[in-house]
DRENDO-1510 file (C-alpha; in Angstrom, 1 decimal, always signed):
<recs>
REC; n; res; u; v; w
REC; 1; CYS; +12.9; +15.1; -15.7 .
REC; 2; ILE; +10.8; +14.9; -12.3 .
REC; 3; HIS; +7.3; +14.3; -12.3 .
REC; 4; LEU; +4.9; +15.1; -9.6 .
REC; 5; SER; +1.3; +14.2; -8.9 .
REC; 6; GLY; -0.9; +14.4; -5.7 .
REC; 7; ASN; -3.6; +16.1; -3.4 .
REC; 8; MET; -6.5; +14.2; -5.3 .
REC; 9; HIS; -9.1; +12.0; -3.5 .
REC; 10; CYS; -12.0; +11.7; -6.2 .
REC; 11; ASN; -10.7; +15.0; -7.9 .
REC; 12; ALA; -9.6; +15.7; -11.4 .
REC; 13; LEU; -5.9; +15.1; -12.3 .
REC; 14; THR; -3.2; +17.1; -10.6 .
REC; 15; TYR; +0.0; +16.6; -12.4 .
REC; 16; SER; +3.3; +18.5; -13.3 .
REC; 17; ALA; +6.4; +17.8; -14.4 .
REC; 18; THR; +10.0; +19.7; -15.0 .
REC; 19; THR; +11.1; +21.0; -18.3 .
REC; 20; ARG; +14.4; +20.4; -17.4 .
REC; 21; PRO; +16.3; +17.5; -16.0 .
REC; 22; ARG; +16.4; +17.7; -12.1 .
REC; 23; ASP; +15.6; +21.4; -11.8 .
REC; 24; ILE; +12.7; +21.8; -9.6 .
REC; 25; SER; +12.3; +25.3; -10.6 .
REC; 26; SER; +11.2; +24.3; -14.0 .
REC; 27; PHE; +7.9; +22.6; -12.7 .
REC; 28; GLU; +4.8; +23.2; -14.9 .
REC; 29; GLN; +1.3; +22.0; -14.5 .
REC; 30; LEU; +0.1; +19.8; -17.1 .
REC; 31; GLU; -3.8; +19.5; -17.8 .
REC; 32; LYS; -3.7; +16.1; -18.6 .
REC; 33; MET; -1.7; +12.8; -18.8 .
REC; 34; THR; -3.9; +10.9; -21.6 .
REC; 35; GLY; -7.1; +13.4; -21.0 .
REC; 36; GLN; -9.2; +10.2; -20.6 .
REC; 37; SER; -10.8; +9.3; -17.2 .
REC; 38; GLU; -9.1; +11.8; -15.4 .
REC; 39; GLU; -11.9; +13.5; -13.5 .
REC; 40; SER; -12.2; +11.3; -10.5 .
REC; 41; CYS; -8.5; +10.3; -9.3 .
REC; 42; THR; -7.4; +8.7; -6.2 .
REC; 43; TYR; -4.1; +7.1; -5.0 .
REC; 44; PRO; -1.3; +8.1; -7.6 .
REC; 45; CYS; +1.8; +6.4; -7.9 .
REC; 46; PHE; +4.9; +6.3; -9.8 .
REC; 47; LEU; +6.8; +3.0; -10.4 .
REC; 48; LYS; +9.8; +1.7; -12.6 .
REC; 49; GLY; +8.3; -0.9; -14.9 .
REC; 50; ALA; +10.2; -4.1; -15.8 .
REC; 51; GLY; +12.0; -2.2; -18.7 .
REC; 52; GLY; +12.6; +0.7; -16.6 .
REC; 53; ASP; +9.4; +2.6; -17.8 .
REC; 54; LEU; +7.7; +4.8; -15.7 .
REC; 55; ILE; +4.4; +3.9; -14.7 .
REC; 56; PHE; +1.6; +5.5; -13.2 .
REC; 57; PRO; -1.4; +3.8; -11.9 .
REC; 58; TYR; -4.2; +5.6; -9.9 .
REC; 59; ARG; -7.8; +4.6; -9.1 .
REC; 60; ASP; -10.6; +5.9; -11.8 .
REC; 61; GLY; -14.0; +6.5; -9.4 .
REC; 62; SER; -14.6; +6.3; -5.9 .
REC; 63; SER; -15.1; +3.9; -3.0 .
REC; 64; GLY; -17.7; +1.3; -4.0 .
REC; 65; CYS; -17.3; +2.3; -7.6 .
REC; 66; GLY; -13.8; +2.3; -9.2 .
REC; 67; ASN; -11.5; +1.1; -11.8 .
REC; 68; GLU; -7.4; +0.7; -11.4 .
REC; 69; ILE; -5.8; +2.4; -14.5 .
REC; 70; PHE; -2.2; +2.3; -15.7 .
REC; 71; ASN; -0.3; +4.9; -17.8 .
REC; 72; VAL; +3.1; +4.5; -19.3 .
REC; 73; TYR; +5.6; +7.6; -20.3 .
REC; 74; ASP; +6.9; +7.9; -23.6 .
REC; 75; LEU; +10.5; +9.4; -23.3 .
REC; 76; GLU; +10.8; +10.3; -26.9 .
REC; 77; SER; +7.5; +12.1; -27.3 .
REC; 78; LYS; +7.0; +13.0; -23.5 .
REC; 79; THR; +3.4; +12.1; -23.6 .
REC; 80; TRP; +1.7; +9.4; -21.5 .
REC; 81; ARG; -0.6; +6.5; -23.1 .
REC; 82; ARG; -2.5; +3.5; -21.9 .
REC; 83; LEU; -0.3; +0.8; -20.3 .
REC; 84; LEU; -3.1; -1.6; -20.3 .
REC; 85; ASP; -6.1; -1.2; -22.9 .
REC; 86; GLN; -8.5; -1.6; -20.2 .
REC; 87; PRO; -8.5; -1.5; -16.5 .
REC; 88; LEU; -6.5; -3.9; -14.3 .
REC; 89; THR; -9.3; -4.0; -12.0 .
REC; 90; ASP; -13.2; -3.4; -12.5 .
REC; 91; GLY; -15.7; -3.1; -9.9 .
REC; 92; GLN; -18.6; -3.1; -12.6 .
REC; 93; ASN; -20.1; +0.2; -10.9 .
REC; 94; ARG; -20.7; -2.0; -7.8 .
REC; 95; MET; -17.5; -2.1; -6.1 .
REC; 96; ASN; -13.9; -1.1; -6.3 .
REC; 97; ALA; -10.5; -2.7; -5.6 .
REC; 98; TYR; -8.1; -1.5; -2.9 .
REC; 99; ILE; -4.6; -2.4; -4.2 .
REC; 100; ILE; -1.2; -2.9; -2.6 .
REC; 101; GLY; +1.4; -2.8; -5.0 .
REC; 102; PRO; +2.7; -3.5; -7.4 .
REC; 103; VAL; +5.8; -4.4; -5.7 .
REC; 104; ARG; +8.7; -6.0; -7.4 .
REC; 105; GLY; +9.6; -9.2; -5.3 .
REC; 106; PRO; +12.9; -11.0; -5.0 .
REC; 107; ASP; +11.8; -13.0; -7.9 .
REC; 108; ARG; +11.7; -9.9; -10.0 .
REC; 109; CYS; +7.9; -10.4; -10.7 .
REC; 110; PHE; +5.4; -7.5; -9.8 .
REC; 111; HIS; +3.2; -8.7; -6.9 .
REC; 112; ILE; -0.2; -6.8; -6.1 .
REC; 113; SER; -2.8; -7.6; -3.3 .
REC; 114; TRP; -6.4; -6.4; -3.2 .
REC; 115; VAL; -9.3; -6.4; -0.9 .
REC; 116; TRP; -12.9; -5.4; -2.5 .
REC; 117; ARG; -14.8; -2.7; -1.5 .
REC; 118; ASP; -18.7; -2.5; -1.9 .
REC; 119; THR; -19.5; +1.2; -0.6 .
REC; 120; PHE; -17.8; +4.4; +0.9 .
REC; 121; ASP; -18.5; +2.6; +4.3 .
REC; 122; CYS; -14.9; +0.4; +5.4 .
REC; 123; SER; -16.8; -2.2; +7.1 .
REC; 124; THR; -17.8; -3.6; +3.6 .
REC; 125; ASN; -14.3; -4.7; +2.6 .
REC; 126; HIS; -14.1; -8.3; +1.5 .
REC; 127; ASP; -12.2; -11.1; -0.1 .
REC; 128; LEU; -8.3; -10.9; +0.0 .
REC; 129; SER; -7.2; -11.4; -3.5 .
REC; 130; TYR; -3.8; -11.7; -4.9 .
REC; 131; GLY; -2.1; -11.8; -8.7 .
REC; 132; ARG; +1.4; -11.3; -10.2 .
REC; 133; SER; +3.1; -10.2; -13.7 .
REC; 134; ARG; +6.3; -10.2; -15.1 .
REC; 135; ASP; +5.9; -7.0; -17.3 .
REC; 136; LEU; +2.6; -5.4; -15.4 .
REC; 137; VAL; +0.8; -6.5; -18.7 .
REC; 138; HIS; +0.4; -9.9; -18.7 .
REC; 139; TRP; -1.2; -11.3; -15.4 .
REC; 140; GLU; -1.4; -14.5; -13.9 .
REC; 141; THR; -2.4; -16.4; -10.5 .
REC; 142; ALA; -0.5; -17.8; -7.9 .
REC; 143; MET; -0.4; -20.9; -9.5 .
REC; 144; GLY; +0.7; -19.4; -12.9 .
REC; 145; GLU; -2.6; -19.5; -14.7 .
REC; 146; ALA; -3.3; -16.6; -17.1 .
REC; 147; LEU; -5.6; -13.9; -16.0 .
REC; 148; GLY; -7.9; -11.9; -18.2 .
REC; 149; LEU; -8.0; -8.2; -18.0 .
REC; 150; PRO; -10.0; -6.7; -16.1 .
REC; 151; MET; -10.0; -8.5; -12.9 .
REC; 152; THR; -13.1; -8.7; -11.6 .
REC; 153; VAL; -15.2; -10.1; -8.2 .
REC; 154; GLU; -15.8; -13.2; -10.3 .
REC; 155; THR; -12.6; -13.9; -11.6 .
REC; 156; ASN; -11.4; -17.2; -10.5 .
REC; 157; GLY; -7.8; -17.8; -8.7 .
REC; 158; VAL; -7.2; -14.8; -7.4 .
REC; 159; ALA; -8.7; -15.4; -3.9 .
REC; 160; VAL; -6.2; -15.8; -0.8 .
REC; 161; ASP; -8.8; -15.5; +2.2 .
REC; 162; PRO; -12.5; -15.3; +1.2 .
REC; 163; VAL; -13.3; -13.0; +3.9 .
REC; 164; PRO; -16.8; -11.5; +4.1 .
REC; 165; ALA; -18.0; -8.1; +4.5 .
REC; 166; ALA; -17.7; -6.7; +8.2 .
REC; 167; GLY; -15.3; -9.5; +8.7 .
REC; 168; GLY; -12.6; -7.2; +9.9 .
REC; 169; LEU; -10.9; -6.8; +6.8 .
REC; 170; LEU; -9.6; -3.3; +5.9 .
REC; 171; ASN; -8.1; -1.8; +3.1 .
REC; 172; GLY; -4.6; -1.6; +3.5 .
REC; 173; CYS; -4.5; -4.9; +4.8 .
REC; 174; GLY; -2.5; -7.8; +2.6 .
REC; 175; LYS; +1.0; -5.9; +2.7 .
REC; 176; LEU; +3.2; -7.9; +0.6 .
REC; 177; GLY; +6.5; -9.5; +1.9 .
REC; 178; PHE; +8.5; -12.4; +1.0 .
REC; 179; ASP; +10.3; -15.1; +2.8 .
REC; 180; ALA; +14.1; -16.5; +2.2 .
REC; 181; GLN; +12.8; -18.9; -0.4 .
REC; 182; LYS; +11.2; -15.9; -2.0 .
REC; 183; ARG; +7.7; -17.2; -1.6 .
REC; 184; PRO; +5.2; -14.2; -1.1 .
REC; 185; ILE; +3.4; -13.9; +2.2 .
REC; 186; LEU; +0.2; -11.4; +2.9 .
REC; 187; ALA; -0.1; -9.8; +6.1 .
REC; 188; TYR; -3.6; -8.5; +7.4 .
REC; 189; HIS; -6.2; -8.6; +10.4 .
REC; 190; LYS; -9.5; -10.0; +10.5 .
REC; 191; PHE; -12.0; -11.2; +13.1 .
REC; 192; ASP; -11.6; -14.5; +14.6 .
REC; 193; ASP; -14.0; -17.1; +15.4 .
REC; 194; ARG; -14.9; -15.1; +18.6 .
REC; 195; GLY; -15.2; -11.8; +16.7 .
REC; 196; LEU; -11.8; -10.5; +17.9 .
REC; 197; THR; -9.5; -8.7; +15.5 .
REC; 198; GLN; -6.4; -10.8; +15.2 .
REC; 199; ALA; -3.4; -10.8; +12.9 .
REC; 200; TYR; -2.7; -13.1; +10.1 .
REC; 201; CYS; -0.1; -14.2; +7.4 .
REC; 202; ALA; -0.8; -16.3; +4.4 .
REC; 203; ARG; +2.0; -17.7; +2.4 .
REC; 204; LEU; +1.9; -19.4; -1.2 .
REC; 205; GLU; +2.9; -22.8; -0.3 .
REC; 206; GLY; +2.9; -25.8; -3.1 .
REC; 207; ASP; -0.9; -25.7; -4.6 .
REC; 208; GLY; -2.3; -23.1; -2.5 .
REC; 209; TRP; -2.3; -20.4; +0.4 .
REC; 210; LYS; -1.6; -21.6; +4.0 .
REC; 211; ILE; -3.3; -19.1; +6.5 .
REC; 212; CYS; -1.5; -18.9; +9.7 .
REC; 213; GLN; -3.2; -16.7; +12.9 .
REC; 214; VAL; -0.3; -14.9; +14.4 .
REC; 215; SER; -1.9; -13.0; +17.3 .
REC; 216; ASP; -3.8; -13.9; +20.3 .
REC; 217; TRP; -5.3; -10.8; +21.2 .
REC; 218; ASN; -8.7; -9.6; +23.4 .
REC; 219; TYR; -9.6; -6.7; +21.6 .
REC; 220; ARG; -12.2; -6.4; +18.8 .
REC; 221; TRP; -11.8; -3.2; +16.5 .
REC; 222; HIS; -15.2; -2.4; +14.6 .
REC; 223; PHE; -14.7; +0.3; +12.3 .
REC; 224; SER; -17.3; +1.6; +10.1 .
REC; 225; GLY; -17.9; +4.6; +7.9 .
REC; 226; GLY; -16.1; +6.7; +5.4 .
REC; 227; GLY; -13.4; +8.9; +5.0 .
REC; 228; SER; -9.5; +8.5; +6.7 .
REC; 229; ILE; -10.0; +6.7; +9.8 .
REC; 230; VAL; -7.8; +6.6; +12.8 .
REC; 231; ARG; -5.9; +3.4; +12.6 .
REC; 232; GLU; -6.1; +1.3; +16.1 .
REC; 233; ILE; -4.3; -1.9; +14.5 .
REC; 234; ASP; -1.6; -1.6; +11.8 .
REC; 235; ILE; +0.1; -4.9; +10.8 .
REC; 236; GLY; +3.5; -4.5; +8.8 .
REC; 237; GLN; +5.2; -6.5; +6.2 .
REC; 238; VAL; +6.9; -9.8; +6.6 .
REC; 239; VAL; +10.8; -9.6; +6.2 .
REC; 240; PRO; +13.5; -12.2; +6.5 .
REC; 241; GLY; +15.2; -11.4; +9.9 .
REC; 242; ARG; +18.2; -13.0; +11.9 .
REC; 243; ASP; +18.9; -16.5; +12.2 .
REC; 244; GLY; +16.5; -17.9; +9.5 .
REC; 245; HIS; +13.7; -16.4; +10.9 .
REC; 246; LEU; +11.0; -13.8; +9.7 .
REC; 247; GLU; +9.9; -10.5; +11.2 .
REC; 248; LEU; +6.5; -8.7; +11.3 .
REC; 249; SER; +5.7; -5.4; +13.0 .
REC; 250; TYR; +2.5; -4.3; +14.5 .
REC; 251; ASP; +1.2; -1.5; +16.3 .
REC; 252; HIS; -2.0; -2.0; +18.4 .
REC; 253; LYS; -4.0; +0.3; +20.5 .
REC; 254; GLU; -4.2; -1.6; +23.4 .
REC; 255; HIS; -1.3; -4.0; +23.0 .
REC; 256; GLY; +1.2; -1.2; +21.9 .
REC; 257; SER; +4.0; -1.9; +19.2 .
REC; 258; GLY; +6.4; -4.6; +18.7 .
REC; 259; THR; +7.7; -7.0; +16.2 .
REC; 260; TRP; +6.9; -10.6; +16.4 .
REC; 261; ARG; +9.6; -13.1; +15.5 .
REC; 262; LEU; +8.4; -15.9; +13.3 .
REC; 263; ASP; +9.2; -19.5; +12.8 .
REC; 264; GLU; +9.7; -19.4; +8.9 .
REC; 265; HIS; +8.3; -23.0; +8.6 .
REC; 266; THR; +5.0; -22.4; +10.5 .
REC; 267; LEU; +4.7; -18.5; +10.7 .
REC; 268; ARG; +4.1; -19.0; +14.1 .
REC; 269; PRO; +5.7; -16.6; +16.9 .
REC; 270; ILE; +8.4; -17.5; +18.9 .
REC; 271; ALA; +9.1; -14.2; +20.7 .
REC; 272; THR; +8.6; -10.6; +20.7 .
REC; 273; THR; +10.6; -7.6; +20.6 .
REC; 274; GLU; +10.5; -4.0; +21.0 .
REC; 275; LYS; +9.8; -2.2; +17.5 .
REC; 276; THR; +12.6; -0.2; +16.3 .
REC; 277; MET; +12.5; +2.9; +14.4 .
REC; 278; PRO; +14.9; +3.4; +11.3 .
REC; 279; TRP; +15.6; +7.1; +12.6 .
REC; 280; PRO; +16.9; +8.6; +15.5 .
REC; 281; GLU; +14.3; +9.1; +18.2 .
REC; 282; GLU; +14.8; +12.7; +18.6 .
REC; 283; LEU; +13.2; +13.1; +15.2 .
REC; 284; GLU; +9.9; +11.8; +16.3 .
REC; 285; GLN; +9.5; +15.3; +18.7 .
REC; 286; VAL; +7.2; +17.7; +17.2 .
REC; 287; GLU; +8.4; +21.1; +16.1 .
REC; 288; SER; +5.1; +22.8; +15.7 .
REC; 289; ASP; +3.4; +24.2; +18.5 .
REC; 290; PHE; +0.1; +24.2; +17.0 .
REC; 291; PRO; -2.0; +21.7; +19.2 .
REC; 292; GLY; -2.6; +17.9; +18.1 .
REC; 293; MET; +0.5; +18.1; +15.1 .
REC; 294; GLU; +2.0; +14.6; +14.5 .
REC; 295; VAL; +5.1; +13.4; +12.5 .
REC; 296; ARG; +4.7; +11.6; +9.4 .
REC; 297; TRP; +7.2; +9.5; +7.9 .
REC; 298; VAL; +7.4; +7.7; +4.4 .
REC; 299; GLY; +10.5; +5.8; +2.9 .
REC; 300; ASP; +11.8; +5.6; -0.7 .
REC; 301; SER; +10.5; +2.9; -2.8 .
REC; 302; GLY; +13.4; +2.7; -5.2 .
REC; 303; GLU; +17.2; +2.0; -5.3 .
REC; 304; GLY; +19.7; +4.8; -5.1 .
REC; 305; ASP; +23.2; +4.8; -5.6 .
REC; 306; ASP; +24.2; +3.8; -2.3 .
REC; 307; PRO; +22.9; +0.6; -1.1 .
REC; 308; GLU; +23.6; +1.1; +2.4 .
REC; 309; ALA; +21.4; +4.3; +2.5 .
REC; 310; LYS; +17.9; +4.7; +2.6 .
REC; 311; TYR; +16.1; +8.2; +2.1 .
REC; 312; PHE; +13.0; +9.1; +4.3 .
REC; 313; LEU; +10.6; +12.3; +4.2 .
REC; 314; ARG; +9.5; +13.6; +7.2 .
REC; 315; TRP; +6.6; +16.4; +7.7 .
REC; 316; GLU; +3.9; +17.3; +10.7 .
REC; 317; THR; +0.5; +17.2; +10.0 .
REC; 318; LEU; -2.8; +17.1; +12.0 .
REC; 319; PRO; -4.2; +13.2; +12.4 .
REC; 320; PRO; -7.2; +12.1; +10.3 .
REC; 321; ASN; -10.3; +13.8; +10.3 .
REC; 322; ARG; -12.5; +11.3; +8.3 .
REC; 323; ASP; -12.2; +13.8; +5.2 .
REC; 324; GLY; -14.1; +16.3; +6.9 .
REC; 325; SER; -13.4; +20.2; +7.1 .
REC; 326; ARG; -11.7; +21.4; +10.2 .
REC; 327; GLU; -13.8; +23.4; +12.7 .
REC; 328; LYS; -10.8; +25.7; +13.6 .
REC; 329; THR; -7.5; +27.3; +12.6 .
REC; 330; ILE; -5.5; +25.1; +10.5 .
REC; 331; PRO; -1.6; +25.1; +10.9 .
REC; 332; LYS; +0.6; +26.9; +8.9 .
REC; 333; PRO; +2.6; +24.6; +6.4 .
REC; 334; SER; +5.1; +22.4; +7.9 .
REC; 335; MET; +8.7; +21.8; +6.8 .
REC; 336; LEU; +9.0; +18.7; +4.2 .
REC; 337; ARG; +12.4; +17.4; +5.1 .
REC; 338; VAL; +14.6; +14.4; +3.2 .
REC; 339; TYR; +16.7; +12.2; +5.7 .
REC; 340; LYS; +19.4; +10.1; +4.3 .
REC; 341; LEU; +20.1; +7.1; +7.1 .
REC; 342; ALA; +22.1; +4.1; +7.2 .
REC; 343; ARG; +19.9; +0.9; +6.1 .
REC; 344; ALA; +18.9; -1.1; +8.7 .
REC; 345; THR; +20.4; -4.6; +9.0 .
REC; 346; THR; +18.9; -7.7; +10.5 .
</recs>
């Protein structure tokens, strides 16, 4: 059956499922999953667990005050229960963790990174952190030491880069990638010693994290406040590239878009190339005649029957508005399309 959840930002759980397999005409909205901690949900996600189980993580709470919850679906009873008997992370009513992942790496472990945030103000993000698990139940540090749950800001062994609040670290940073040796690499941005925003990579090497500055920009992105902000800088994830090198994409308000070719041993850039999109350029053209509309894409997160294909959703929408109401007429709903494209090769 198909499960659907979304349209929540500190709202009551919105969740539907089909009553017949693969039949979207049989969707029914359900009032609850477990019935607990479902009044203030954000960042819902479905993923496949180590044994193929359907897992549903989400945040319970709000910016600066929230916990990460994991549910698991029982196929026999068609009901949900807690995968963990307590939150994965706990902000202790004074912060919350903004988590990236879980991402299943080439080592078959699930990896997560996160930053802590003290308030609704996005400038209060701090302390880039990391953990991993083989089953999403038992968690450990990068050094293989067992972690007790819930993880808090006082948990030892999870810190990657202790960036302070107002240090240029944004939730959404710490994107997880891997090198050819299956070592995790976190890509993020923060302020350098001059207060300028730079891109960094942190890779697990030996007994700790090696941190390398990748960019040398002369621009400071000082963000603050609440709501969905317009990103002036966005760093991608590290992926193995051609000829034994690594690749890392970026988008910059002043320096444009590109892809760094990184030396796999030093993580330093040795060349910069034009950033390429996995879809045809003509699909970037906006179809709507409503002023300000933009194209949005999201790629699949699973594996299909065709290993040479990747699936994308495309739609059109207005840009972020800091979660505020629109002062003028809103556009009509845009068409949501699924595209099957040849998987890019490097």
